[in-house]
C-alpha positions as CSV (number, residue, x, y, z in Angstrom):
1,M,67.6,-28.8,42.1
2,K,66.9,-29.0,45.8
3,D,67.8,-25.5,47.0
4,P,69.0,-22.0,45.9
5,A,72.6,-23.2,45.7
6,A,71.6,-25.8,43.1
7,V,69.8,-23.2,41.0
8,R,72.9,-21.0,41.0
9,N,74.9,-24.1,40.0
10,V,72.5,-24.6,37.0
11,A,73.2,-21.1,35.9
12,S,77.0,-21.6,36.2
13,V,76.8,-24.8,34.1
14,I,74.6,-23.1,31.4
15,Q,77.0,-20.2,31.4
16,Q,79.7,-22.5,30.1
17,Y,77.6,-23.2,27.0
18,S,76.1,-19.8,26.5
19,D,77.7,-19.4,23.1
20,K,75.7,-22.4,21.8
21,S,72.0,-22.9,20.9
22,L,70.5,-24.8,23.8
23,V,67.2,-26.2,24.9
24,V,67.4,-26.6,28.7
25,V,64.9,-29.0,30.3
26,V,64.3,-28.7,34.0
27,S,62.5,-31.0,36.4
28,A,60.7,-30.3,39.7
29,M,62.7,-29.1,42.7
30,G,63.9,-31.4,45.5
31,K,61.3,-33.9,46.5
32,I,58.4,-31.8,45.2
33,T,57.0,-34.5,42.9
34,N,56.6,-36.7,46.0
35,A,54.9,-33.9,47.9
36,L,52.5,-33.2,45.0
37,E,51.7,-36.9,44.8
38,A,50.7,-36.7,48.5
39,L,48.7,-33.6,47.8
40,T,46.9,-35.5,45.0
41,H,46.0,-38.3,47.5
42,H,44.6,-35.8,50.0
43,Y,42.6,-34.2,47.2
44,M,41.1,-37.5,46.0
45,D,40.3,-38.4,49.6
46,R,38.8,-35.0,50.2
47,A,40.9,-34.6,53.3
48,E,40.7,-30.9,53.4
49,E,43.0,-30.1,56.4
50,P,46.0,-32.2,55.3
51,M,45.5,-31.1,51.7
52,M,45.8,-27.4,52.6
53,E,48.8,-28.1,54.9
54,K,50.6,-29.8,52.0
55,F,49.6,-27.1,49.5
56,L,51.0,-24.4,51.7
57,E,54.1,-26.4,52.4
58,I,54.8,-26.8,48.7
59,K,54.0,-23.1,47.9
60,N,56.2,-21.8,50.7
61,F,59.1,-24.0,49.7
62,H,59.2,-22.3,46.3
63,L,58.7,-18.8,47.7
64,Q,61.6,-19.4,50.1
65,I,63.9,-20.5,47.2
66,A,62.9,-17.4,45.2
67,G,63.4,-15.2,48.2
68,D,67.0,-16.4,48.5
69,L,67.6,-15.9,44.7
70,F,66.0,-12.5,44.1
71,D,66.7,-9.4,46.2
72,N,63.6,-7.5,45.0
73,P,60.4,-9.0,46.5
74,K,58.6,-7.4,43.5
75,H,60.6,-9.4,41.0
76,P,58.4,-11.0,38.3
77,A,59.4,-14.5,39.5
78,F,57.2,-14.0,42.6
79,F,54.2,-13.0,40.4
80,H,54.5,-16.2,38.4
81,I,54.9,-18.4,41.5
82,E,51.8,-16.8,43.0
83,Q,49.9,-17.2,39.7
84,V,50.7,-20.9,39.5
85,F,49.6,-21.6,43.0
86,F,46.5,-19.5,42.6
87,H,45.3,-21.7,39.8
88,L,46.3,-24.8,41.6
89,L,44.3,-23.7,44.7
90,R,41.2,-22.9,42.5
91,Y,41.5,-26.4,41.1
92,L,41.8,-28.1,44.5
93,Q,38.6,-26.4,45.6
94,E,36.7,-28.2,42.9
95,P,35.4,-31.8,43.5
96,P,37.7,-34.5,42.0
97,S,36.6,-36.7,39.1
98,R,36.8,-40.5,39.5
99,N,39.8,-40.6,37.2
100,Y,42.8,-40.6,39.6
101,N,45.4,-40.6,36.8
102,Y,43.8,-37.5,35.2
103,E,43.8,-35.6,38.5
104,Y,47.4,-36.7,39.2
105,D,48.7,-35.2,35.9
106,R,46.8,-31.9,36.5
107,I,48.3,-31.5,40.0
108,V,51.7,-33.1,39.9
109,S,52.7,-31.2,36.7
110,T,52.7,-28.0,38.9
111,G,56.2,-28.9,40.1
112,E,57.8,-28.6,36.7
113,I,55.9,-25.4,35.8
114,V,56.9,-23.5,38.9
115,S,60.5,-24.8,38.9
116,S,61.0,-23.7,35.3
117,Y,59.7,-20.2,36.0
118,I,62.2,-19.8,38.9
119,V,65.1,-21.1,36.9
120,S,64.2,-19.0,33.8
121,H,63.9,-15.8,35.8
122,F,67.1,-16.5,37.6
123,L,69.0,-17.0,34.4
124,N,67.7,-13.7,33.0
125,Y,68.6,-12.1,36.4
126,V,72.3,-13.1,36.1
127,G,72.5,-12.1,32.4
128,I,71.8,-15.4,30.7
129,A,69.0,-14.5,28.2
130,N,66.5,-17.3,27.7
131,Q,63.0,-17.9,26.4
132,W,60.6,-19.8,28.7
133,Y,58.4,-22.1,26.8
134,D,55.5,-24.3,28.0
135,A,56.3,-28.0,27.2
136,R,52.5,-28.6,26.9
137,K,52.6,-26.7,23.6
138,L,55.5,-28.9,22.4
139,I,55.0,-32.5,23.5
140,I,51.7,-33.7,22.0
141,T,50.5,-37.0,23.5
142,D,47.5,-39.3,23.7
143,S,45.3,-39.3,26.8
144,S,47.0,-42.2,28.7
145,F,47.4,-40.1,31.9
146,R,50.5,-40.7,34.1
147,D,52.1,-42.6,31.2
148,A,51.3,-40.8,28.0
149,S,52.5,-41.9,24.6
150,V,54.0,-39.2,22.3
151,D,52.5,-38.4,19.0
152,W,55.6,-38.7,16.8
153,I,54.1,-36.8,13.9
154,L,52.5,-33.8,15.7
155,T,55.3,-33.4,18.3
156,P,58.3,-32.9,15.9
157,Q,56.1,-30.4,13.9
158,A,55.2,-28.4,17.0
159,V,58.8,-28.4,18.3
160,S,60.3,-27.4,15.0
161,K,57.9,-24.6,14.4
162,A,58.2,-23.2,18.0
163,L,61.9,-23.6,18.7
164,K,63.9,-23.5,15.5
165,P,63.7,-19.7,15.3
166,Y,65.6,-19.6,18.6
167,M,68.0,-22.3,17.6
168,E,68.8,-20.5,14.4
169,A,68.9,-17.0,15.9
170,A,71.8,-14.9,14.6
171,P,74.1,-13.4,17.3
172,G,72.9,-10.0,18.3
173,S,69.3,-10.6,17.2
174,N,66.4,-10.0,19.6
175,K,65.8,-13.8,20.0
176,P,67.8,-15.6,22.7
177,S,69.5,-18.8,21.6
178,I,68.6,-20.6,24.9
179,V,65.1,-22.0,25.4
180,L,64.1,-23.3,28.8
181,T,61.2,-25.7,29.2
182,Q,59.8,-28.4,31.5
183,G,60.5,-32.1,31.5
184,F,58.0,-34.8,32.3
185,I,54.9,-33.1,31.0
186,G,52.9,-32.8,27.8
187,A,49.4,-32.3,26.6
188,T,46.7,-33.9,24.4
189,T,45.5,-32.2,21.3
190,Q,42.5,-31.1,23.4
191,G,44.9,-29.3,25.8
192,F,44.6,-31.7,28.8
193,T,47.9,-32.0,30.7
194,T,49.6,-35.3,30.7
195,T,52.8,-36.7,32.2
196,L,55.3,-39.1,30.6
197,G,56.0,-41.3,33.7
198,R,58.2,-40.7,36.8
199,E,61.7,-39.3,36.0
200,G,60.4,-38.4,32.6
201,S,62.5,-35.2,32.1
202,D,65.3,-37.2,30.4
203,Y,62.7,-38.5,28.0
204,T,61.5,-35.0,27.2
205,A,65.1,-34.0,26.4
206,A,65.3,-37.0,24.0
207,I,62.0,-36.1,22.3
208,L,63.2,-32.5,21.8
209,A,66.6,-33.6,20.5
210,Y,65.0,-36.0,18.0
211,S,62.6,-33.3,16.8
212,L,65.4,-30.7,16.4
213,K,68.1,-33.1,15.1
214,A,70.3,-32.0,18.0
215,R,74.1,-32.6,18.1
216,E,73.9,-34.2,21.6
217,V,71.9,-34.5,24.8
218,V,73.6,-34.0,28.2
219,I,71.8,-35.2,31.3
220,W,73.1,-33.6,34.6
221,K,72.7,-35.9,37.6
222,D,73.9,-36.0,41.2
223,V,76.2,-38.9,40.4
224,P,79.5,-38.9,38.5
225,G,77.9,-40.6,35.4
226,L,76.4,-44.0,34.6
227,L,77.3,-46.3,37.5
228,N,77.1,-50.1,37.4
229,A,75.1,-50.1,40.7
230,D,73.3,-47.8,43.1
231,P,76.1,-46.4,45.3
232,K,73.7,-46.3,48.3
233,I,73.6,-50.2,48.1
234,H,77.0,-51.0,46.6
235,N,79.9,-49.2,48.1
236,D,82.1,-50.4,45.3
237,A,79.9,-49.0,42.5
238,C,82.0,-47.9,39.5
239,L,81.6,-45.7,36.5
240,L,80.6,-47.0,33.1
241,P,82.5,-44.6,30.8
242,N,80.9,-45.7,27.5
243,I,78.1,-48.1,26.7
244,S,76.0,-48.6,23.6
245,Y,72.4,-47.5,23.0
246,Q,71.3,-51.1,23.1
247,E,72.9,-51.8,26.5
248,A,71.5,-48.5,27.9
249,I,68.0,-49.6,26.7
250,E,68.4,-52.9,28.5
251,L,69.6,-51.3,31.7
252,A,66.8,-48.7,31.7
253,Y,64.2,-51.4,30.9
254,Y,65.2,-53.4,33.9
255,G,65.0,-50.4,36.2
256,A,68.3,-48.5,36.2
257,T,67.1,-45.1,37.6
258,V,69.6,-42.8,36.0
259,I,67.8,-42.9,32.7
260,H,64.1,-43.0,31.9
261,P,63.3,-46.3,30.0
262,K,62.0,-44.5,26.9
263,T,64.9,-42.0,26.6
264,I,67.3,-43.9,24.4
265,K,65.2,-45.1,21.5
266,P,64.6,-41.6,19.9
267,L,68.3,-40.9,20.2
268,L,69.3,-44.2,18.7
269,N,67.0,-43.5,15.7
270,K,68.9,-40.3,15.0
271,N,72.3,-41.4,16.3
272,I,72.4,-38.6,18.8
273,P,74.9,-39.3,21.7
274,L,73.8,-39.0,25.2
275,R,76.2,-37.8,27.9
276,V,75.5,-38.3,31.7
277,R,77.5,-35.8,33.8
278,S,77.8,-34.8,37.4
279,F,75.8,-31.8,38.4
280,A,77.9,-31.4,41.6
281,N,81.2,-31.9,39.7
282,P,80.8,-30.6,36.2
283,E,84.5,-30.9,35.5
284,L,84.3,-34.7,35.5
285,P,83.9,-36.4,32.0
286,G,80.9,-38.5,33.0
287,S,79.6,-41.2,30.7
288,I,78.6,-41.4,27.1
289,I,76.0,-43.6,25.4
290,N,76.5,-44.0,21.6
291,N,76.8,-46.8,19.0
292,H,80.0,-48.3,20.4
293,S,79.4,-51.6,22.1
294,E,82.9,-53.0,22.8
295,N,82.6,-52.1,26.6
296,D,79.1,-53.3,27.2
297,N,80.0,-56.6,28.9
298,R,83.2,-55.7,30.8
299,I,81.5,-54.8,34.1
300,P,78.4,-56.5,35.7
301,S,75.6,-54.0,36.4
302,Y,73.2,-54.4,39.4
303,I,69.7,-53.1,39.5
304,W,67.5,-53.2,42.5
305,K,63.7,-52.6,42.4
306,T,61.9,-52.5,45.7
307,N,58.2,-52.4,46.6
308,Q,57.5,-55.3,44.1
309,V,54.4,-57.5,43.9
310,M,54.5,-61.0,42.6
311,V,51.2,-62.6,41.5
312,S,50.8,-66.3,40.5
313,I,47.7,-66.8,38.4
314,F,45.8,-70.1,38.0
315,P,42.8,-71.0,35.8
316,K,39.7,-71.6,37.8
317,D,38.6,-74.6,35.7
318,F,42.0,-76.3,36.0
319,S,42.7,-75.8,32.3
320,F,46.2,-75.0,31.0
321,I,47.7,-71.6,30.8
322,A,47.2,-71.2,27.0
323,E,46.9,-68.3,24.6
324,K,43.3,-67.5,25.5
325,N,44.1,-67.2,29.2
326,L,47.3,-65.2,28.5
327,S,45.5,-62.8,26.3
328,R,42.9,-62.1,29.1
329,I,45.7,-61.7,31.7
330,F,47.6,-59.2,29.5
331,S,44.4,-57.4,28.7
332,D,43.9,-56.8,32.5
333,F,47.5,-55.5,32.9
334,A,47.0,-53.1,29.9
335,K,43.7,-51.9,31.3
336,H,45.3,-50.8,34.5
337,S,48.6,-49.5,32.9
338,I,50.8,-51.9,34.9
339,K,54.1,-52.9,33.3
340,V,55.5,-56.3,33.8
341,N,59.0,-56.5,35.2
342,L,59.3,-60.3,35.1
343,M,57.1,-63.1,34.0
344,Q,57.3,-66.9,34.0
345,S,54.8,-69.6,33.0
346,S,54.2,-73.2,33.6
347,A,51.5,-75.5,32.3
348,I,49.0,-74.5,35.0
349,S,50.2,-71.1,36.3
350,F,51.6,-67.8,35.2
351,S,53.7,-65.7,37.6
352,V,54.2,-61.9,37.2
353,C,56.3,-59.4,39.1
354,F,55.6,-55.7,38.9
355,D,55.8,-52.4,40.8
356,Y,53.2,-51.8,43.4
357,D,50.9,-48.9,42.7
358,R,48.5,-47.5,45.3
359,I,45.6,-47.2,42.9
360,N,46.2,-49.6,40.0
361,T,47.4,-52.7,41.9
362,P,44.3,-53.3,43.9
363,A,42.1,-52.7,40.9
364,L,44.2,-55.2,38.8
365,L,44.0,-57.9,41.5
366,D,40.2,-57.4,41.7
367,D,39.9,-57.9,37.9
368,L,42.1,-60.9,37.8
369,K,40.1,-62.6,40.6
370,K,37.0,-62.5,38.3
371,N,38.5,-65.0,36.0
372,F,41.4,-66.7,37.8
373,N,42.5,-68.0,41.2
374,I,45.5,-65.9,42.3
375,K,48.2,-65.9,45.0
376,Y,50.3,-62.9,45.6
377,N,53.1,-61.4,47.8
378,N,54.1,-57.8,48.2
379,G,57.0,-55.9,49.7
380,L,59.4,-57.9,47.5
381,K,62.7,-57.0,45.8
382,L,63.6,-57.7,42.2
383,I,67.4,-58.0,41.6
384,T,68.6,-57.8,38.0
385,V,72.2,-58.4,37.1
386,R,73.5,-57.8,33.6
387,H,76.6,-59.8,32.6
388,Y,76.4,-61.7,35.9
389,D,79.1,-63.5,37.7
390,K,78.1,-66.6,39.7
391,A,80.4,-65.9,42.6
392,E,78.8,-62.6,43.2
393,M,75.3,-64.0,43.2
394,E,75.7,-65.7,46.6
395,K,76.5,-62.3,48.2
396,L,73.4,-60.7,46.7
397,V,71.0,-63.2,48.2
398,E,72.4,-63.6,51.7
399,N,69.5,-63.6,54.2
400,C,67.0,-63.7,51.4
401,Q,64.5,-66.2,50.1
402,I,64.4,-66.6,46.3
403,L,60.8,-66.8,45.2
404,L,61.5,-66.8,41.5
405,E,64.6,-67.0,39.3
406,Q,65.1,-66.3,35.6
407,K,68.3,-66.5,33.7
408,S,69.5,-65.8,30.2
409,R,72.9,-65.7,28.6
410,T,73.5,-62.1,29.8
411,T,70.9,-61.3,32.5
412,L,69.9,-62.9,35.8
413,Q,66.7,-61.8,37.6
414,L,65.7,-62.8,41.2
415,V,62.5,-62.0,43.0
416,T,63.4,-62.1,46.8
417,R,62.1,-61.4,50.2
418,P,63.9,-61.3,53.5
419,I,64.2,-64.4,55.6
420,Q,62.1,-64.0,58.7
421,V,64.1,-64.7,61.8
422,V,62.0,-66.0,64.7
């Protein structure tokens, strides 16, 4: 949802299902998550002037969208927007703690809260009755800020208790059969706001579907459905009409951005199908993920991850890379909440590829240096191909140097960097 037209489009899509019991999960608008991340950086750096400029930019963006959607400047939507940003400003005026991830979740979650208020008010405004609900009362997590783990006992209990009365509301009752809530965010049992990882709104939908034993989940995207490649990179990207849960898990794990990596498992456990449909062209059939696997290997899928770091780790005492050293290495990765995208070992070295993180990567490298000798490169690309074809590989790596290659029966992964032309 990047503008008022997109919000109106949301309403038109929901209108088509208004006779059903729905839980609608919305994400932040436009590029607001990126803007809030920048705001968090300014806050942690105590850069007062750029922090306030970014704060006002984000606030005015939402007020402008609301101004286009609602004729009455005294509509309750404006009160809720002002209230959200009043509390955020109060928070920004306090000195930050040393825990970047904690501060990140407190600030960046604002995007989903204010977005959901605007959409909920607009739905009511055009006659689609709905109940706004705070996802932090539904999704109960641990305190792993920026990548929280869901409590699968408390969360289904909270969701069922809060939302089932709306899902089971009789026609004509005073309870709407549509609930609107936020993706991406949750809270600890102590009430501290957490987030589930970037692009986590899909995961929220899966958690709620699992908890409510939903009939299906539909994810609305700005693409026609699941594609075998990013159309911005591959002009010939094509639709995957039907793949299995297992194939979707593999694609998401390797970095396919249409689906959050954790989304599929809760749906698999309850055999709940997942549809991916076009937000811009809702008449298109899109793609479906279910327990049918006959189409999984018909079309190769290409996944590109940029801004990668590859670290090669060597014991300082010239010993072998054995279980004790590997245990220490993985302990450091877990400590800094860094997920490994690719790893490869030899007798005396261990190479790892992962996403660069402004805060966690330097801290990880510092810890590794305490016990190991390391070499690393950044600014790399990780190319993953499922069901690869050898002839296609040569095109992929034109003008690239391959730093690491790993191949299985179904998956090829290449860590590359551009060849420097002198």
